BABANU-295380 format. One record per residue (C-alpha): residue in one letter; x, z, y. Coordinates in nm, 3 decimals, decimal comma, padded with zeros to 5 digits. Example, Ala and Ser with C-alpha at 12.3 -4.5 7.8 and 13.67 -1.06 7.14 Angstrom:
! residues 2
<site residu="a" u="01,230" w="00,780" v="-00,450"/>
<site residu="s" u="01,367" w="00,714" v="-00,106"/>
END
This chain:
! residues 341
<site residu="m" u="02,427" w="-02,434" v="-03,941"/>
<site residu="n" u="02,068" w="-02,560" v="-03,931"/>
<site residu="k" u="02,061" w="-02,900" v="-03,763"/>
<site residu="f" u="01,684" w="-02,909" v="-03,743"/>
<site residu="v" u="01,493" w="-02,786" v="-03,440"/>
<site residu="s" u="01,158" w="-02,622" v="-03,504"/>
<site residu="e" u="00,838" w="-02,754" v="-03,352"/>
<site residu="r" u="00,801" w="-02,430" v="-03,157"/>
<site residu="e" u="01,145" w="-02,471" v="-03,001"/>
<site residu="v" u="01,059" w="-02,825" v="-02,897"/>
<site residu="t" u="00,733" w="-02,704" v="-02,741"/>
<site residu="d" u="00,904" w="-02,416" v="-02,562"/>
<site residu="r" u="01,168" w="-02,647" v="-02,422"/>
<site residu="g" u="00,898" w="-02,881" v="-02,300"/>
<site residu="v" u="00,718" w="-02,593" v="-02,127"/>
<site residu="y" u="01,044" w="-02,476" v="-01,971"/>
<site residu="n" u="01,119" w="-02,822" v="-01,832"/>
<site residu="e" u="00,763" w="-02,868" v="-01,704"/>
<site residu="v" u="00,773" w="-02,540" v="-01,508"/>
<site residu="v" u="01,115" w="-02,630" v="-01,365"/>
<site residu="s" u="00,977" w="-02,967" v="-01,257"/>
<site residu="l" u="00,668" w="-02,812" v="-01,097"/>
<site residu="l" u="00,881" w="-02,565" v="-00,899"/>
<site residu="a" u="01,102" w="-02,849" v="-00,776"/>
<site residu="h" u="00,801" w="-03,016" v="-00,614"/>
<site residu="m" u="00,655" w="-02,710" v="-00,438"/>
<site residu="d" u="00,811" w="-02,815" v="-00,108"/>
<site residu="d" u="00,633" w="-03,149" v="-00,083"/>
<site residu="q" u="00,306" w="-03,089" v="-00,268"/>
<site residu="d" u="00,013" w="-02,849" v="-00,257"/>
<site residu="k" u="00,175" w="-02,514" v="-00,339"/>
<site residu="g" u="-00,156" w="-02,359" v="-00,437"/>
<site residu="k" u="-00,232" w="-02,625" v="-00,698"/>
<site residu="i" u="00,119" w="-02,607" v="-00,841"/>
<site residu="a" u="00,103" w="-02,227" v="-00,861"/>
<site residu="l" u="-00,233" w="-02,247" v="-01,038"/>
<site residu="r" u="-00,093" w="-02,504" v="-01,282"/>
<site residu="i" u="00,200" w="-02,273" v="-01,362"/>
<site residu="a" u="-00,043" w="-01,982" v="-01,407"/>
<site residu="f" u="-00,251" w="-02,196" v="-01,645"/>
<site residu="i" u="00,057" w="-02,272" v="-01,856"/>
<site residu="a" u="00,139" w="-01,899" v="-01,860"/>
<site residu="e" u="-00,192" w="-01,820" v="-02,030"/>
<site residu="t" u="-00,038" w="-01,936" v="-02,359"/>
<site residu="k" u="00,335" w="-01,932" v="-02,279"/>
<site residu="l" u="00,375" w="-01,624" v="-02,060"/>
<site residu="a" u="00,728" w="-01,526" v="-02,166"/>
<site residu="i" u="00,872" w="-01,875" v="-02,114"/>
<site residu="v" u="00,706" w="-01,918" v="-01,773"/>
<site residu="l" u="00,828" w="-01,580" v="-01,654"/>
<site residu="t" u="01,178" w="-01,655" v="-01,780"/>
<site residu="v" u="01,189" w="-01,973" v="-01,571"/>
<site residu="l" u="01,050" w="-01,800" v="-01,260"/>
<site residu="l" u="01,299" w="-01,513" v="-01,288"/>
<site residu="e" u="01,593" w="-01,750" v="-01,334"/>
<site residu="k" u="01,488" w="-01,946" v="-01,027"/>
<site residu="l" u="01,440" w="-01,627" v="-00,821"/>
<site residu="q" u="01,802" w="-01,536" v="-00,893"/>
<site residu="k" u="01,953" w="-01,880" v="-00,830"/>
<site residu="d" u="01,735" w="-02,064" v="-00,578"/>
<site residu="e" u="01,760" w="-01,868" v="-00,253"/>
<site residu="q" u="01,583" w="-02,132" v="-00,042"/>
<site residu="s" u="01,265" w="-02,136" v="-00,252"/>
<site residu="r" u="01,222" w="-01,768" v="-00,335"/>
<site residu="v" u="00,906" w="-01,723" v="-00,130"/>
<site residu="d" u="00,738" w="-02,016" v="-00,309"/>
<site residu="i" u="00,854" w="-01,884" v="-00,646"/>
<site residu="y" u="00,706" w="-01,543" v="-00,568"/>
<site residu="w" u="00,381" w="-01,718" v="-00,476"/>
<site residu="a" u="00,371" w="-01,876" v="-00,824"/>
<site residu="l" u="00,478" w="-01,550" v="-00,991"/>
<site residu="e" u="00,198" w="-01,359" v="-00,821"/>
<site residu="k" u="-00,056" w="-01,609" v="-00,948"/>
<site residu="v" u="00,078" w="-01,567" v="-01,303"/>
<site residu="l" u="00,061" w="-01,188" v="-01,279"/>
<site residu="q" u="-00,302" w="-01,194" v="-01,168"/>
<site residu="q" u="-00,402" w="-01,263" v="-01,528"/>
<site residu="d" u="-00,387" w="-01,012" v="-01,812"/>
<site residu="t" u="-00,017" w="-00,946" v="-01,877"/>
<site residu="q" u="-00,056" w="-00,649" v="-02,113"/>
<site residu="g" u="00,208" w="-00,666" v="-02,384"/>
<site residu="l" u="00,471" w="-00,823" v="-02,159"/>
<site residu="e" u="00,822" w="-00,795" v="-02,301"/>
<site residu="r" u="00,996" w="-00,491" v="-02,159"/>
<site residu="r" u="01,305" w="-00,683" v="-02,051"/>
<site residu="l" u="01,093" w="-00,925" v="-01,847"/>
<site residu="l" u="00,889" w="-00,644" v="-01,690"/>
<site residu="e" u="01,201" w="-00,456" v="-01,584"/>
<site residu="k" u="01,363" w="-00,770" v="-01,443"/>
<site residu="i" u="01,054" w="-00,854" v="-01,233"/>
<site residu="i" u="01,037" w="-00,501" v="-01,093"/>
<site residu="t" u="01,410" w="-00,484" v="-01,020"/>
<site residu="l" u="01,426" w="-00,822" v="-00,847"/>
<site residu="a" u="01,113" w="-00,766" v="-00,640"/>
<site residu="s" u="01,208" w="-00,413" v="-00,534"/>
<site residu="n" u="01,553" w="-00,538" v="-00,428"/>
<site residu="h" u="01,392" w="-00,809" v="-00,214"/>
<site residu="v" u="01,147" w="-00,561" v="-00,059"/>
<site residu="r" u="01,432" w="-00,344" v="00,062"/>
<site residu="e" u="01,626" w="-00,383" v="00,384"/>
<site residu="t" u="01,906" w="-00,626" v="00,300"/>
<site residu="q" u="02,073" w="-00,893" v="00,510"/>
<site residu="e" u="01,965" w="-01,185" v="00,295"/>
<site residu="a" u="01,602" w="-01,071" v="00,266"/>
<site residu="t" u="01,386" w="-01,232" v="00,537"/>
<site residu="n" u="01,059" w="-01,077" v="00,649"/>
<site residu="e" u="00,869" w="-01,351" v="00,464"/>
<site residu="l" u="01,058" w="-01,280" v="00,142"/>
<site residu="k" u="00,990" w="-00,906" v="00,168"/>
<site residu="v" u="00,619" w="-00,976" v="00,209"/>
<site residu="a" u="00,614" w="-01,204" v="-00,097"/>
<site residu="a" u="00,803" w="-00,952" v="-00,309"/>
<site residu="s" u="00,581" w="-00,665" v="-00,191"/>
<site residu="n" u="00,261" w="-00,853" v="-00,278"/>
<site residu="t" u="00,404" w="-00,938" v="-00,620"/>
<site residu="l" u="00,473" w="-00,571" v="-00,696"/>
<site residu="v" u="00,120" w="-00,472" v="-00,594"/>
<site residu="t" u="-00,022" w="-00,741" v="-00,823"/>
<site residu="l" u="00,205" w="-00,640" v="-01,112"/>
<site residu="a" u="00,086" w="-00,279" v="-01,075"/>
<site residu="r" u="-00,259" w="-00,379" v="-01,199"/>
<site residu="c" u="-00,122" w="-00,360" v="-01,555"/>
<site residu="y" u="00,201" w="-00,163" v="-01,498"/>
<site residu="f" u="00,122" w="00,084" v="-01,222"/>
<site residu="n" u="00,349" w="00,369" v="-01,338"/>
<site residu="d" u="00,649" w="00,140" v="-01,376"/>
<site residu="v" u="00,611" w="-00,006" v="-01,026"/>
<site residu="m" u="00,546" w="00,329" v="-00,860"/>
<site residu="c" u="00,843" w="00,499" v="-01,029"/>
<site residu="e" u="01,074" w="00,217" v="-00,919"/>
<site residu="l" u="00,963" w="00,241" v="-00,556"/>
<site residu="l" u="01,001" w="00,618" v="-00,546"/>
<site residu="y" u="01,346" w="00,586" v="-00,701"/>
<site residu="r" u="01,445" w="00,334" v="-00,431"/>
<site residu="l" u="01,307" w="00,541" v="-00,144"/>
<site residu="e" u="01,627" w="00,718" v="-00,043"/>
<site residu="l" u="01,603" w="00,627" v="00,328"/>
<site residu="p" u="01,307" w="00,507" v="00,537"/>
<site residu="e" u="01,242" w="00,139" v="00,468"/>
<site residu="e" u="00,949" w="-00,040" v="00,630"/>
<site residu="f" u="00,841" w="-00,259" v="00,339"/>
<site residu="i" u="00,882" w="00,015" v="00,081"/>
<site residu="f" u="00,634" w="00,215" v="00,292"/>
<site residu="i" u="00,403" w="-00,087" v="00,321"/>
<site residu="t" u="00,413" w="-00,144" v="-00,056"/>
<site residu="l" u="00,348" w="00,224" v="-00,131"/>
<site residu="g" u="00,053" w="00,220" v="00,108"/>
<site residu="n" u="-00,095" w="-00,090" v="-00,050"/>
<site residu="l" u="-00,054" w="00,055" v="-00,400"/>
<site residu="s" u="-00,238" w="00,369" v="-00,286"/>
<site residu="s" u="-00,514" w="00,155" v="-00,138"/>
<site residu="a" u="-00,556" w="-00,089" v="-00,427"/>
<site residu="y" u="-00,522" w="00,170" v="-00,707"/>
<site residu="a" u="-00,643" w="00,490" v="-00,542"/>
<site residu="l" u="-00,713" w="00,707" v="-00,847"/>
<site residu="e" u="-00,406" w="00,586" v="-01,037"/>
<site residu="c" u="-00,181" w="00,696" v="-00,751"/>
<site residu="i" u="-00,306" w="01,058" v="-00,746"/>
<site residu="p" u="-00,040" w="01,202" v="-00,982"/>
<site residu="f" u="00,225" w="01,048" v="-00,754"/>
<site residu="v" u="00,085" w="01,157" v="-00,417"/>
<site residu="g" u="00,274" w="01,487" v="-00,412"/>
<site residu="m" u="00,604" w="01,312" v="-00,483"/>
<site residu="i" u="00,537" w="01,045" v="-00,219"/>
<site residu="l" u="00,452" w="01,299" v="00,049"/>
<site residu="n" u="00,745" w="01,528" v="-00,034"/>
<site residu="v" u="00,988" w="01,237" v="-00,004"/>
<site residu="m" u="00,829" w="01,148" v="00,331"/>
<site residu="i" u="00,864" w="01,506" v="00,455"/>
<site residu="s" u="01,235" w="01,493" v="00,376"/>
<site residu="m" u="01,288" w="01,189" v="00,600"/>
<site residu="l" u="01,061" w="01,273" v="00,896"/>
<site residu="e" u="01,347" w="01,295" v="01,145"/>
<site residu="l" u="01,481" w="00,955" v="01,035"/>
<site residu="v" u="01,160" w="00,764" v="01,113"/>
<site residu="k" u="01,227" w="00,668" v="01,474"/>
<site residu="d" u="01,140" w="00,307" v="01,560"/>
<site residu="s" u="00,784" w="00,187" v="01,617"/>
<site residu="r" u="00,748" w="-00,050" v="01,318"/>
<site residu="m" u="00,881" w="00,213" v="01,078"/>
<site residu="r" u="00,638" w="00,470" v="01,217"/>
<site residu="q" u="00,349" w="00,227" v="01,178"/>
<site residu="a" u="00,438" w="00,172" v="00,812"/>
<site residu="f" u="00,486" w="00,548" v="00,766"/>
<site residu="c" u="00,138" w="00,616" v="00,909"/>
<site residu="g" u="-00,002" w="00,351" v="00,677"/>
<site residu="v" u="00,117" w="00,551" v="00,376"/>
<site residu="l" u="-00,030" w="00,872" v="00,520"/>
<site residu="e" u="-00,364" w="00,702" v="00,584"/>
<site residu="k" u="-00,394" w="00,543" v="00,240"/>
<site residu="c" u="-00,267" w="00,841" v="00,042"/>
<site residu="s" u="-00,515" w="01,063" v="00,228"/>
<site residu="r" u="-00,797" w="00,817" v="00,161"/>
<site residu="a" u="-00,702" w="00,814" v="-00,207"/>
<site residu="v" u="-00,706" w="01,194" v="-00,225"/>
<site residu="n" u="-01,041" w="01,214" v="-00,044"/>
<site residu="g" u="-01,177" w="00,966" v="-00,297"/>
<site residu="y" u="-01,032" w="01,172" v="-00,580"/>
<site residu="f" u="-01,211" w="01,484" v="-00,456"/>
<site residu="t" u="-01,545" w="01,311" v="-00,516"/>
<site residu="n" u="-01,446" w="01,117" v="-00,830"/>
<site residu="w" u="-01,207" w="01,348" v="-01,012"/>
<site residu="g" u="-01,425" w="01,340" v="-01,322"/>
<site residu="k" u="-01,333" w="00,973" v="-01,374"/>
<site residu="c" u="-00,959" w="01,051" v="-01,397"/>
<site residu="p" u="-00,793" w="01,092" v="-01,738"/>
<site residu="f" u="-00,540" w="01,348" v="-01,613"/>
<site residu="p" u="-00,605" w="01,722" v="-01,554"/>
<site residu="r" u="-00,783" w="01,813" v="-01,232"/>
<site residu="m" u="-00,551" w="01,884" v="-00,941"/>
<site residu="g" u="-00,640" w="02,155" v="-00,688"/>
<site residu="e" u="-00,736" w="02,085" v="-00,327"/>
<site residu="s" u="-00,475" w="02,324" v="-00,186"/>
<site residu="q" u="-00,204" w="02,134" v="-00,371"/>
<site residu="f" u="-00,272" w="01,826" v="-00,158"/>
<site residu="c" u="-00,353" w="02,011" v="00,164"/>
<site residu="n" u="-00,031" w="02,211" v="00,165"/>
<site residu="t" u="00,174" w="01,893" v="00,124"/>
<site residu="i" u="-00,005" w="01,685" v="00,387"/>
<site residu="l" u="-00,012" w="01,962" v="00,651"/>
<site residu="p" u="00,357" w="01,941" v="00,761"/>
<site residu="l" u="00,322" w="01,564" v="00,797"/>
<site residu="y" u="00,002" w="01,600" v="00,998"/>
<site residu="c" u="00,163" w="01,858" v="01,226"/>
<site residu="h" u="00,472" w="01,646" v="01,283"/>
<site residu="v" u="00,276" w="01,330" v="01,365"/>
<site residu="t" u="00,033" w="01,505" v="01,599"/>
<site residu="s" u="00,310" w="01,701" v="01,772"/>
<site residu="n" u="00,564" w="01,424" v="01,821"/>
<site residu="w" u="00,403" w="01,079" v="01,811"/>
<site residu="p" u="00,066" w="01,077" v="02,000"/>
<site residu="n" u="00,222" w="00,997" v="02,340"/>
<site residu="c" u="00,367" w="00,666" v="02,223"/>
<site residu="e" u="00,313" w="00,363" v="02,448"/>
<site residu="e" u="00,286" w="00,093" v="02,179"/>
<site residu="l" u="-00,079" w="00,008" v="02,110"/>
<site residu="e" u="-00,017" w="-00,090" v="01,747"/>
<site residu="l" u="00,155" w="00,241" v="01,673"/>
<site residu="k" u="-00,122" w="00,434" v="01,846"/>
<site residu="q" u="-00,376" w="00,251" v="01,628"/>
<site residu="a" u="-00,177" w="00,336" v="01,314"/>
<site residu="i" u="-00,166" w="00,704" v="01,414"/>
<site residu="i" u="-00,541" w="00,716" v="01,478"/>
<site residu="k" u="-00,619" w="00,541" v="01,149"/>
<site residu="a" u="-00,406" w="00,800" v="00,967"/>
<site residu="l" u="-00,544" w="01,106" v="01,147"/>
<site residu="g" u="-00,905" w="01,058" v="01,034"/>
<site residu="p" u="-00,837" w="01,069" v="00,657"/>
<site residu="m" u="-00,575" w="01,341" v="00,703"/>
<site residu="m" u="-00,818" w="01,559" v="00,899"/>
<site residu="s" u="-01,086" w="01,503" v="00,637"/>
<site residu="l" u="-00,843" w="01,609" v="00,365"/>
<site residu="l" u="-00,728" w="01,919" v="00,554"/>
<site residu="l" u="-01,086" w="02,037" v="00,602"/>
<site residu="h" u="-01,070" w="02,140" v="00,236"/>
<site residu="k" u="-00,829" w="02,419" v="00,329"/>
<site residu="k" u="-01,000" w="02,756" v="00,306"/>
<site residu="e" u="-00,797" w="02,913" v="00,586"/>
<site residu="p" u="-00,847" w="02,865" v="00,963"/>
<site residu="q" u="-00,830" w="02,498" v="01,066"/>
<site residu="n" u="-00,641" w="02,540" v="01,395"/>
<site residu="p" u="-00,385" w="02,263" v="01,322"/>
<site residu="i" u="-00,675" w="02,017" v="01,299"/>
<site residu="f" u="-00,871" w="02,133" v="01,602"/>
<site residu="k" u="-00,597" w="02,100" v="01,858"/>
<site residu="e" u="-00,582" w="01,719" v="01,839"/>
<site residu="i" u="-00,956" w="01,646" v="01,849"/>
<site residu="s" u="-00,962" w="01,612" v="02,229"/>
<site residu="w" u="-00,683" w="01,355" v="02,217"/>
<site residu="l" u="-00,852" w="01,175" v="01,930"/>
<site residu="l" u="-01,178" w="01,139" v="02,121"/>
<site residu="e" u="-00,995" w="01,007" v="02,426"/>
<site residu="q" u="-00,862" w="00,722" v="02,214"/>
<site residu="y" u="-01,215" w="00,645" v="02,099"/>
<site residu="k" u="-01,329" w="00,634" v="02,460"/>
<site residu="e" u="-01,049" w="00,397" v="02,563"/>
<site residu="e" u="-01,036" w="00,162" v="02,263"/>
<site residu="m" u="-01,363" w="00,203" v="02,075"/>
<site residu="d" u="-01,335" w="-00,136" v="01,906"/>
<site residu="v" u="-00,993" w="-00,094" v="01,748"/>
<site residu="f" u="-00,994" w="00,253" v="01,596"/>
<site residu="h" u="-01,130" w="00,326" v="01,252"/>
<site residu="v" u="-01,169" w="00,699" v="01,199"/>
<site residu="t" u="-01,519" w="00,636" v="01,076"/>
<site residu="k" u="-01,613" w="00,681" v="00,712"/>
<site residu="e" u="-01,438" w="00,976" v="00,554"/>
<site residu="r" u="-01,595" w="01,170" v="00,267"/>
<site residu="q" u="-01,904" w="00,947" v="00,268"/>
<site residu="g" u="-01,968" w="00,992" v="00,638"/>
<site residu="p" u="-01,825" w="00,917" v="00,980"/>
<site residu="l" u="-01,640" w="01,157" v="01,204"/>
<site residu="w" u="-01,941" w="01,389" v="01,231"/>
<site residu="v" u="-01,842" w="01,535" v="00,893"/>
<site residu="p" u="-01,544" w="01,720" v="01,040"/>
<site residu="a" u="-01,739" w="01,767" v="01,365"/>
<site residu="r" u="-01,995" w="01,996" v="01,209"/>
<site residu="c" u="-01,710" w="02,197" v="01,058"/>
<site residu="v" u="-01,521" w="02,232" v="01,385"/>
<site residu="r" u="-01,817" w="02,327" v="01,608"/>
<site residu="p" u="-01,704" w="02,692" v="01,638"/>
<site residu="a" u="-01,370" w="02,576" v="01,781"/>
<site residu="l" u="-01,499" w="02,316" v="02,028"/>
<site residu="k" u="-01,577" w="02,565" v="02,299"/>
<site residu="q" u="-01,232" w="02,719" v="02,264"/>
<site residu="h" u="-01,078" w="02,378" v="02,338"/>
<site residu="g" u="-01,301" w="02,297" v="02,634"/>
<site residu="m" u="-01,524" w="02,044" v="02,457"/>
<site residu="a" u="-01,901" w="02,011" v="02,459"/>
<site residu="p" u="-02,055" w="02,077" v="02,118"/>
<site residu="g" u="-02,212" w="01,730" v="02,103"/>
<site residu="a" u="-01,901" w="01,539" v="02,204"/>
<site residu="v" u="-01,768" w="01,464" v="01,861"/>
<site residu="e" u="-02,105" w="01,364" v="01,720"/>
<site residu="s" u="-02,180" w="01,126" v="02,008"/>
<site residu="h" u="-01,845" w="00,955" v="01,976"/>
<site residu="a" u="-01,884" w="00,929" v="01,600"/>
<site residu="r" u="-02,232" w="00,779" v="01,623"/>
<site residu="g" u="-02,101" w="00,514" v="01,856"/>
<site residu="s" u="-01,829" w="00,421" v="01,611"/>
<site residu="a" u="-02,017" w="00,458" v="01,285"/>
<site residu="d" u="-02,046" w="00,083" v="01,231"/>
<site residu="l" u="-01,680" w="00,006" v="01,292"/>
<site residu="g" u="-01,568" w="00,082" v="00,940"/>
<site residu="g" u="-01,684" w="-00,029" v="00,601"/>
<site residu="d" u="-01,589" w="-00,024" v="00,239"/>
<site residu="r" u="-01,219" w="-00,101" v="00,212"/>
<site residu="v" u="-01,086" w="-00,366" v="-00,021"/>
<site residu="a" u="-00,739" w="-00,418" v="-00,160"/>
<site residu="p" u="-00,505" w="-00,526" v="00,119"/>
<site residu="r" u="-00,260" w="-00,811" v="00,125"/>
<site residu="v" u="00,043" w="-00,813" v="00,353"/>
<site residu="d" u="00,087" w="-01,104" v="00,593"/>
<site residu="n" u="00,422" w="-01,249" v="00,694"/>
<site residu="d" u="00,452" w="-01,025" v="01,000"/>
<site residu="g" u="00,409" w="-00,712" v="00,790"/>
<site residu="t" u="00,047" w="-00,654" v="00,896"/>
<site residu="e" u="-00,238" w="-00,634" v="00,649"/>
<site residu="t" u="-00,541" w="-00,845" v="00,584"/>
<site residu="e" u="-00,823" w="-00,730" v="00,359"/>
<site residu="e" u="-00,893" w="-00,949" v="00,061"/>
<site residu="a" u="-01,208" w="-00,936" v="-00,146"/>
END
């Protein structure tokens, strides 16, 4: 047996011990500086740093949120070439913590969700496949994570949109409480935005072009269910989530070549929400234009539904400055999103 220890082994052991020591002091020191220090060490010793972080995530239940904070910082750098066993362990642990389990607090779910979204920068397919595999029943933070993946990596998510929406169709009747419906609408909004972006940027995608009807036929049952069953909700936050989803969904469905009756019937209700809460609704910039884009398409149907031809345009002009270019979201501890440059 070789009694000598190589210089590399000594160095690796020193790195291991340093990361363990840094993690032990995250409670009483600047967490941001410690996380950045760990990320700096990972630039040259990525496998060792990740090994320590994963061990601590499994053993140290009290500090998991802080450990995820450090892990996210590490994953923000280029992690191409990561060992497969480490990649799979990160995805498995984080997806378990995102799911509805007794030991997973809301704060832990947020940290795990943000980590998965960050990891997807280099390993999008792996993260997306894991989430779809886990989505057997409606789970709020799985929906939130799927929505944020669709927002942060819009074109990458296109091959998965059909699968996401079909799974959501299968569980429509199970989505009953307000928070779950908000998260559900978030996925609809962001998937629809991604598809609308794809329609104008499909030439940049490496995969074969996907037809408009393919997306429209999948989103239509979801649109019809939401508009038929959820608009009369009392909760303001849910109403906002519904409105934010309807704009991109309507814009997507306007690509259907057949009569657009399912879209027209909710325009009156949509405009009423603009009138009541102009400052909080964001159906503004779809397909490189505000709501007047669908308005000019629906003009023939406005009279049928008792609306003045200029109604949609006037509402849209008043709200045109509400929206702007979206940036990748980050989930806060209450499950809501903030936009991060």
